N, C-alpha and C positions, 0 to 999 in steps of 0.2 A: 345878863340874865334877865328873864321876863319875871312881873310878879307874882306868879306863883310859882315859882321856885325861891325866888328870896322867902316867899313864905313859908314851904314847907326846907326850906336852911336854916331858920330864925326858932320852929320849932324842933328837928331835928337837933340842931347846939344844944339847946337845953336840955335833952334824952343823953345827950353825950358827955355834958357836963356834971352827968349826976352816977353815971354809967360809965360802968367799964368792958368790952366787949367780954365772952369764958372762954380761954383758949383754949385750944385745940390740945389735946393731949404732943408731950414734943417741941413745940411752939416755934422754937430754937429753929425746930429742922425746915420747917412750913415757908412756902413764899408765901408773900402776901398781895393786896392786890384788890387797889380802890375807883371808886369810878366816883366824880365830882357834879357837881350843879351847873358848875363855873366852867366845867370842860367837855368835850367832845370825845376823848381817848381816855382809856386806861392807866394807870399805875400801876408799873406792876416789878418784877422783877426786886422783890424788898422784903427786908427779915427785920425782927426785932431782937435782941439781944434778952429784952424782960418787959413785964407787963407792965413797965409803969412806961415806956416808950411807949407802947402799944395805946394806952392812955392816951394818952399826951399829943400822938399825933393826930386821933379819932375824936379829938376834943376840939382839935387848933383848926383843922382843916375839913373836919364836917364832913366826910361822903356822906354820899346819893347810897351809893353802894357798897360794901363790903367783903371781900370775896380771902379762905385761904385754900393755901394747893392742898388736898388729898394725898400727898405724892408727901414722901421724907427725902431730904438731897441734903448732901454734907457741907452746902454750900448756897445756899436754898437764894442770899440775891444777888447773887452769881449773874452779868445780863444776856446768857445766853443758858438754851437747857441742857446742850454738854457739858459745859460747864460748872453747872448745879451738881452732877452727880449724885446720881440719882438711886435709892435706898431700900425704898419701897413705896407703896401704895394701898391706903384704906378699899377694900371693895364697896362701889357705891350705889347706890339701888337712885332713881333721880324720875318721881311718877307728878308729871308734870298734867290738869285741865288742857294744856291746850293740845292731847290728842284725845279727849274726850268727844261725841260722835254728836252734834249742838248744840257745841260747850258757846258758843256766839250769840245764841239765846236764852242763858240760863241766867240765872241770879245768882250774885258771887255766893251766897249759904248752900246755893243747892250745888255749885258747882261743887267746894270744898269739900260738904257731906259725899259726889260723888270721888270725887279723888283721895278721899279716907278712908273711904270702903275700902275702895281696893287695895288699896296700903296697907290698911290690917286683914285683907288678904295674900297679899304678896308674904305679910311677916308668918301670920300661920301657916299657911299654905307649905310655902317654899323655905322661906331663911331658916323660920323654928321649927322645920317641920322636915319636908324631907331632905333637907343640906342640913338639918341639923347643931345648926349655928345655937347655943345661947345667949338667952336676952341679957345678957348681961356684956357681952361682944356684938347686938345691933344697938347701933346708938340714933333712934331718930328724931328727926326733928322739921317742924313745921319752916316750911320756905320762906313765909316774909308777902308771899306773892300770892303763889296757885296750887302751889302742893308740898310738897312732901319730900326728904331726902329719908335713906335708911344708909348708914354704914354703918360698915362690918369690921369690927378689933382685931377679931382671932388673930395670932402670929402668924400660923399656919398661909392664911390669904394677903399676906403685904405684899409677899416678894413676889405674888401672881402673875404674867407676864398677859397683855395686849388677847398671847391665842388663846391662853386659860380660862381666860375673863369672856372671848367671847361662848368660849365651852358653857360657863355657868349661863348664859344670856337665853344660849338656844336649848338650856336643860325648861329654862324656865317658861319660856314660851311654849314650849317645844316642836320647835322644829328638830326635822330627819327623826322624827318615832316612826319604826317599823308597825304602820298596821299591823302584819303578818306577826310581829312578834309579840305586842300584847292579846291580840286572838288567835292562834298559831293555830294550823289543818293538822287535825286526827285524823291520821288514817287507820281505818279498819275492812280485815275482808267480811265480805256480806255471805260471798260465793264462791264456789267453787266450777267449775266444768271441766271436764273431762274433751280434751281436743287432740286432733289432728300431733302428736309429736309432743302435746303433753297437759297440762294443765292450767287454763285460763283462770283470772282469779277476781271478780270484781272486789271491786274496795270505793268505802264510799270515804270524802270527806270532807267533817265536819269544823267549824270552828269551835274552840274552847274558848273558856270568861278564866278571868284572873279569879285566882284562889281567895275568899275574904283577906287571907291575912296574909299577900302579895304586901310591896313597899311602892313607893313613888305614883311613877306614872300609869302603872299598872291596876294599883289602887285606885286611883284616881280615874282611869277608864271603866274599871268594874263600875262606882258608884257613877257613872255620867250615865254607862248602858243602863244601870236602873232605871235614870229618871227615863230616858229615853224609852224602854218597855212598859212604861207608866201610862206615859204620851202613847203608845201605842195603843193599850190595850181601853184609855181610858177618855179619849180625844178621836172627834173624828177627824174621814181622810182630807177633808176642805184647809182646816187646822194643821194637821202635821204636814202637809204645805207648804202652809204658811209659816210651819215652826221652824223648816229642817229644809230649809233652800237645796241642796243636794239633790231632791227631789220632787223639786215642782212641778217637774211635767210626764212626772212619773203617775198612769192614766187611773185615772179615781179606781174599776177595776181591781188592780191590781193591789191599790194600798188593800183596798177591804178586805180582800184572802188573804195578802202578807197577815191584818193584824188581827186575824182569824185563830191564824195559825200561831201566832207571839201570843194572844190570851189564852191557847190552850199551852203555853210550855212557859207560862208569867214564873210559875214555881221554880220549874225542875229545871230552869236556866242555873238559878245563883245556888239551889243546892246540889248540882252535879256538877257545876262549872266547867255545861257545854250546851250546846247549839243544837245538837244531833235531835230531838224531836222536834225540828225544825224544816219546812223543805228549804233547798238550797234558795229559792229569790229572797225569802226571809233572811235566811242567814248575811247574806250579802248587800240586803239592804240595810239593816242594823249595821255591819263593820263598816258601810258607805259615811256614814251620817258619823260614825264615832269618826269616823278619820274626817272630813271634811267640816263637819259643823260642830261637834261637841268638842273636838279637841284644843279651837279656837277657844269654846268656853270653859274650859278648865284651865286655861295655860294662866299666867299671872303678868303683869302688865310691868312691862322694863322699860326705859329710855337706851338702847342697844348704845349705842355712842357712849355716854356718860360709865355707862357699866365700863366697859370694854376697855378705856384710858387711865392709863397709868400716870396720865399729870395734867389731873382736871380742876377747876378751880372752882369752890363754892360755896358759897352762903354763908359768912361767920357767923355761928350762933352769939344772941346779944344783939350782933347788928342791928340794924334798923331795914328794909326795901325800901326803893325812893320814888317804888311803883306805888303809893296807900300807905305805907307813915310804918306799917305792924312788925312788931318784932320775931325777927329770928329765935324763933321758939325752943330748947330741947326739949325733949318730951321719953316715957314711956312707953310699956307698950298700953296699961292702963289706959292711961291717963290722954293715948290716943285713940281708945273708943270714944270718948265723950268731947272728943277735943273742937270745942266753937273760937277759931279766930276773931272775929268780931267782935267777941265778950275775953278772950283771955288773953291777944296777942297786943290788944292798945295798951301803947304805953304809960303811965298813969302820969307822964314830965306833963302830956297832955293835958291841956285846961280844959276848962267850961263854958270860961268867957264866948261870949256871940263869935262869929265872923262875917260876913256879907257874902254869900254864893252867888253867882252864875249858874244854873241845873242843866245843862245842855236837854237834852231829857227825861223827863217826867222820872223819878227816883221810888221806888220802897225799900227805904234802909234800917236795920237794925244793931243797932252798934254801941257797944257794953249795956245790955238790958233799953236800952230809949231808941223807941219806932218813931223818924223821920217819913212820912211823905212829902216828895218835894219837887217843885214846878217851880220852873225860870227864876226869878230872883226870890231871893230869903235870909234867913238869917241860921246859923248852926251852930254845937257850939265847936269848940275848935278840934277836939278828939275827929270829928267829926269832918270835918272842913279837911282834914289832914287827909284821909283816907278820898273824897270826895273829888279833891285837886288831884291825888298823887294819881288815880286810879282814871284820871278824865273822866270822868262827869260833870265835871263845874270848873269853874270859874272864878276867881278871887273877884268879890269886888260886884258889883253893878254892869251890864251889858253897854248899858247906854255911858261908861266910862270904858271900855273897847272896845273902840267901833270892830275892830279887827276880827271879834268873837262872830258863831257861823253855825245853822243849828242843823 
């Protein structure tokens, strides 16, 4: 074990001597797993009969990472999944900053605010919105690292299989959404003409718009269309090609004609719930944008393999994340809105005592309300050292004492 790991182990031990992780619902039916500072493999297939056994295990073994199963088992400590006898599982949504575009160039606070915003959107628009879960059935948790978890505990979802859970994922992502179902054609006879042997009828095929009282994806697409229509009315053609990649090759002259058409129909579209007052080119361009560009923007973020998995291990609330030393923290929906991990998830057991560290590259860090602008060899309080060393922004001690350090 290197000295960085020994330092983290010492700090984690202080925490686990004073704190017992929060027990998940029906914890005696859960499998537990742990990773340690001095071992490369996970120790799993563990079960605990009571809270004291779990507390004693964690205080004496001091895990770097602690997990429990989202599934319930008849025999959680059985050595194989078949022997455990699956009884059901929570429905899990895991949002992690690793999917954010440009995450590698973001500071930790910026990254966490963006992923927090996505979790709020998932909760408000989908979990507690379209899917109708009650707030008491949606348990939110800061992962201790770079993301948030939502556990749906509603009884009706516990026995859903992987296929049904994948359908939930597809709904949130908008996968397989039929654009002709959202904006169906309405066929209206425009004229009739007598011809040899009968009557020829000319038919107009115009797109309809979901009504204001629509639900689910129809309501979401109606609101998205309002934004697109406003853009076409208020934005220049060059910006439109930039904002909506699916029309980036459309000629400016065509775009400008469509804009004129949309401007004339701006109010009527949503008063009459139809695009009939616009020409075919304008109608199909708006629908194309809704299908190819706006659908993804209106969807929720979700890690499909995690949500579909009925036997997942997930972070244990009240434990500490080995990469950064922050506490896995349960949250209400209201608490999520303003939650700042570097203020609210730093364990009080970490002291203010100074610790020598060598920062690998310049860091501007605000933690527990204190700002640290750091470079090279420096000194920080223990609570900041745990985060810096755990996230590998720094190493313990001076660079001159660690010849192996590289920059």
